[in-house]
N, C-alpha and C positions, 0 to 999 in steps of 0.2 A: 504493499500499499504506500503511495506517496505521502511524504511527510505533510503536505497541504491538506490531505484528506483525513488526517489523524486528529483526534482530540485530545487535549491535555487531561489529566486526572481530575482536575478542577471542573473542566468543561463536561466531561462524562458524569460527574457528580450533579451538576446543574441540569444537565439533559435528563438524568433520572428523575430528579425532583419535578421538573416540568412534566414529564410523561405521567408521573404519579398524579399530579394535580389535574391533567386533562382526563385521565381515567375516572375521575370522581365527578366529572361534568355530565350533564344531561346531553344528549345528542344535539338538541337546539343550542345550548350553551357552547358546545365544542364548535359548531358550525359558525356561530357568531365571533367566537374568538379566533377561529381560522380566517375568517374574512378580515377582521381587524389586523391580524398579523401580516397578511397579505399586503394590505394598504399601508402598514408601517414599512414593509420591505420595499415597496415601490417608493415611497417618500425618502428612504434611507439612499436607494440608488440615485434619485434626483439630487440628493444633497451631495454624494460622492461625485456626481458628474459636475456639479457647480463649483466644487473644490478643485477638481482636477482642471477645469476650464479656467479657473482664476489663476491657479499655479502654473499652467502651461501657457497662460495668456492667450487662450484662443478666443477669437471673436474680438480681441482688442486691436486697437490701432497700432500696427507693428511699426509705423513710420515714426512714432513718438519715442521708440526705444532707443 
């Protein structure tokens, strides 16, 4: 397995706790939670794209550099 695909022991512990929480949810709660998590992942992706755009100065006026 590639190093990027492996979780640290702390991450595995957190994942187990998360899984235990989800198992206690009703089906409807789990579905709502999953939709909210997907939304947060999309927002995180947008944030990372904006940070990279700023750091790499994409879309800025390169003549002023």
